[in-house]
C-alpha positions in Angstrom: 0.0 0.1 0.0 2.8 2.4 0.8 4.2 2.0 -2.9 0.8 2.7 -4.0 0.4 5.8 -2.4 3.7 6.8 -3.2 3.2 6.4 -6.8 0.3 8.7 -6.6 2.2 11.8 -5.2 1.9 14.9 -7.5 -0.6 13.2 -9.9 -4.3 13.9 -10.5 -5.3 10.8 -8.7 -3.3 11.8 -5.9 -5.1 15.2 -5.8 -8.4 13.7 -5.8 -7.6 11.1 -2.8 -6.0 14.0 -1.1 -9.7 15.8 -1.6 -11.4 12.7 -0.2 -8.8 12.2 2.9 -9.0 16.0 3.6 -12.9 15.8 3.8 -13.0 12.4 5.8 -10.4 14.0 8.2 -12.7 17.2 8.4 -15.7 15.0 9.5 -13.7 12.5 12.0 -11.9 15.6 13.6 -15.4 17.1 14.5 -16.4 14.0 16.0 -13.1 13.6 17.7 -13.4 17.0 19.1 -16.9 16.2 20.6 -15.5 13.3 22.2 -13.0 15.2 24.1 -15.5 17.8 24.8 -18.7 15.6 25.5 -19.6 13.8 28.8 -16.1 13.6 30.6 -13.8 16.2 31.6 -11.5 17.1 28.5 -8.4 16.3 30.0 -9.3 13.0 31.1 -10.9 12.3 27.7 -7.8 13.2 25.9 -5.7 11.2 28.2 -7.8 8.1 27.6 -7.8 8.8 24.0 -4.1 9.4 23.8 -3.4 6.4 25.8 -5.6 4.4 23.4 -3.9 5.3 20.3 -0.4 5.0 21.6 -1.1 1.3 22.7 -2.7 0.5 19.5 0.2 2.0 17.5 2.8 0.5 19.3 2.7 -3.0 17.6 2.7 -1.4 14.0 5.6 0.9 14.9 7.9 -1.8 16.5 7.0 -4.9 14.4 5.1 -3.9 11.0 6.4 -0.6 9.4 9.9 -0.1 8.6 12.0 1.5 11.2 12.6 5.2 11.0 15.8 6.6 9.5 18.1 8.3 11.7 17.3 11.7 10.8 13.8 11.4 11.8 14.3 11.1 15.4 14.7 14.8 15.7 11.7 15.2 13.7 9.6 12.9 16.0 10.9 14.9 19.0 9.7 18.3 17.5 6.4 16.8 16.6 6.1 15.5 20.3 6.7 19.0 21.8 4.5 21.0 19.3 1.4 18.2 19.6 1.7 18.3 23.3 1.5 22.2 23.4 -1.4 22.1 21.1 -3.3 19.7 23.4 -2.5 21.2 26.5 -4.1 24.6 24.9 -6.9 22.8 23.4 -7.9 21.2 26.7 -7.6 24.4 28.8 -9.9 26.2 26.0 -12.3 23.3 26.3 -12.5 23.7 30.1 -13.2 27.5 29.7 -15.7 27.6 26.7 -18.5 25.7 25.0 -17.7 23.5 22.1 -19.2 25.6 19.5 -17.4 28.8 20.7 -14.0 27.2 20.9 -13.9 24.8 17.8 -14.8 27.7 15.3 -11.8 29.9 16.4 -9.3 27.1 16.6 -10.5 25.9 13.3 -10.6 29.5 11.6 -7.1 30.4 12.9 -5.5 27.1 11.8 -5.7 27.2 8.1 -5.1 30.8 7.6 -1.5 30.4 9.2 -1.3 26.8 7.5 -1.7 28.5 4.1 1.3 30.9 4.9 3.3 28.1 6.3 2.8 26.1 3.2 4.1 29.2 1.0 7.2 29.6 3.5 8.3 26.2 3.5 7.0 24.1 0.6 6.7 27.1 -1.8 3.1 26.7 -2.5 1.1 29.6 -3.9 -2.7 30.1 -3.8 -4.3 32.0 -6.9 -6.7 34.9 -6.4 -9.6 32.8 -6.4 -8.5 30.3 -3.9 -7.5 33.3 -1.3 -11.0 34.3 -2.1 -12.2 31.0 -0.8 -10.0 31.2 2.2 -11.6 34.8 3.0 -15.2 33.3 2.5 -14.6 30.3 4.4 -12.9 32.4 7.3 -16.0 34.7 7.1 -18.1 31.9 8.1 -15.8 30.6 10.8 -15.2 33.5 12.5 -18.7 34.7 12.1 -19.7 31.9 14.1 -17.5 32.6 16.7 -18.8 36.4 16.9 -22.4 34.9 16.8 -21.5 32.9 19.9 -19.6 35.8 21.6 -22.9 37.9 21.1 -25.7 35.3 21.9 -24.1 32.7 24.0 -25.5 32.4 27.5 -23.2 29.6 28.6 -20.0 30.1 30.6 -20.1 34.0 30.1 -17.6 34.9 32.5 -14.6 32.7 30.8 -15.8 33.4 27.5 -13.0 35.8 26.6 -10.2 33.4 28.2 -11.8 30.5 26.1 -11.5 32.7 22.8 -8.0 33.7 23.4 -7.2 30.2 24.2 -9.0 29.1 21.1 -6.9 31.4 19.1 -3.5 30.4 20.4 -4.7 26.9 20.0 -5.4 27.6 16.2 -1.8 28.9 15.7 -0.4 25.5 16.9 -3.0 23.7 14.5 -1.3 25.6 11.7 2.0 24.7 13.2 1.7 21.0 13.6 -0.1 20.8 9.9 2.7 22.4 8.2 5.4 20.3 10.4 3.6 17.0 10.1 3.5 17.4 6.4 7.3 18.2 6.6 7.9 15.1 8.7 5.6 12.6 6.8 7.6 13.7 3.5 10.9 13.4 5.3 10.7 9.5 5.4 10.4 6.9 2.6 7.6 5.2 3.9 4.6 7.3 5.2 3.0 4.8 7.4 6.4 4.3 9.3 5.8 8.3 10.3 2.2 7.5 11.2 2.9 4.6 13.2 5.7 6.0 15.4 4.0 9.4 15.6 0.9 8.1 17.2 3.0 5.8 19.5 5.2 8.8 20.6 2.2 11.3 20.7 0.1 8.8 23.2 2.9 9.1 26.2 2.3 12.5 27.7 -1.4 13.1 28.1 -2.3 9.7 30.0 0.5 10.6 32.8 -1.3 14.0 33.0 -4.7 12.4 33.0 -3.7 10.2 35.8 -2.4 13.2 37.9 -5.7 15.2 37.0 -8.1 12.2 38.0 -6.3 11.6 41.4 -6.9 15.2 42.3 -10.6 15.1 41.5 -13.0 15.2 44.4 -15.8 13.5 42.3 -13.8 10.9 40.1 -15.5 9.7 37.1 -15.9 5.7 36.6 -13.2 4.2 34.6 -15.0 1.9 32.0 -17.0 4.5 30.1 -14.0 7.0 29.9 -11.8 4.0 28.7 -14.3 3.1 26.2 -14.6 6.8 25.1 -10.9 6.6 24.7 -10.5 3.4 22.7 -13.5 4.9 20.5 -11.5 8.3 20.2 -8.2 6.3 19.5 -9.7 4.6 16.6 -11.2 8.0 15.1 -7.7 9.9 15.8 -5.9 6.9 13.3 -8.2 7.9 10.6 -8.8 11.8 11.2 -5.1 12.7 11.9 -3.7 9.9 9.6 -5.8 11.1 6.6 -4.9 14.6 6.8 -1.1 13.8 7.0 -1.6 11.4 4.0 -3.3 14.1 2.1 -0.4 16.7 2.7 1.8 14.1 1.4 0.0 13.6 -1.6 -0.9 17.1 -2.4 -0.7 20.6 -1.5 -0.5 21.3 2.2 -2.4 24.5 2.1 -5.5 23.1 0.1 -5.8 20.0 2.5 -5.5 22.5 5.7 -8.3 24.6 4.2 -10.4 21.8 3.2 -10.2 20.0 6.5 -11.6 23.3 8.4 -15.3 22.2 6.8 -15.0 20.2 10.2 -16.6 23.5 11.6 -19.9 22.3 9.7 -19.8 19.1 11.1 -18.6 20.4 14.6 -21.9 22.7 14.8 -24.2 20.0 13.8 -22.7 17.7 16.4 -22.7 20.3 18.9 -26.7 20.5 18.0 -27.7 17.0 17.6 -25.5 15.5 20.3 -24.5 18.0 22.9 -27.7 19.8 22.8 -26.1 23.3 21.9 -28.2 25.9 20.2 -27.9 26.1 16.4 -30.3 28.5 14.5 -30.7 30.0 11.1 -27.8 32.5 11.4 -25.4 29.7 12.1 -26.7 27.5 9.2 -26.0 30.5 6.9 -22.7 31.0 8.3 -22.0 27.1 8.1 -23.1 27.5 4.4 -20.2 30.2 4.0 -17.7 27.8 5.2 -18.7 25.0 2.7 -18.8 27.5 0.0 -15.4 28.8 0.9 -14.0 25.2 0.8 -15.7 24.7 -2.5 -14.0 27.8 -4.0 -10.5 26.8 -2.5 -10.8 23.5 -4.5 -12.1 24.6 -7.7 -9.8 27.7 -7.8 -6.6 25.8 -8.0 
């Protein structure tokens, strides 16, 4: 499968597969975010998810895929630092604000800086039409954030803190998107990067989660939390794995923008599953997000 994927790099078939992978990552990332924000404390949810996908990835990293080349170890170290910083900020943001407030700001900040990073690192250039699409998409995403800021009644006292944390988290999203694209292109076998990334990335948060669990006065029962972790771990493989493969097959900036249609899926999940309010204004803003992604795709 690795040889087949590598053969598609830079081809039209690779472009089409990257499109499918980016949209799959968008949907699954929204589900992933809801799992972290949902029933349990977001720190504990993330710890259970990370521990699950770290354990699931270990046999593949150690016994299935080729071992990383020597130059990959500093790259993995950098990815560990960046992703840990991202997850710390995200957990703090989810602790302070509602899911439908935090998620749009994170996902709106991410693609803008990812497109800039793709230009600086990979020399990718967007057309005027594609930049128009980015503007439309960002208008929808940040429009959702402004709407939430004005009309949301939940957690108003911590709303500004949540928004600032969400903005910082978005910068880290752009950072890990471009860095992971660099990492997965730096090794001969893309599945080597994926397996070792997930195994290494699954180390930090389980430790933090255990420390947090011990400090809680009312500790949640473990079986439901662990089930959520296993489900989230499987989703993480397909979500983060899909976007990383998409950035190897095709342009990093386009994949980053298309993934942010996850905000549409997130709003629907927030409404249908988390019982957060979604009205006609939000539907209109979500339409802008989808339209922006379409313009970026067809403007290339």
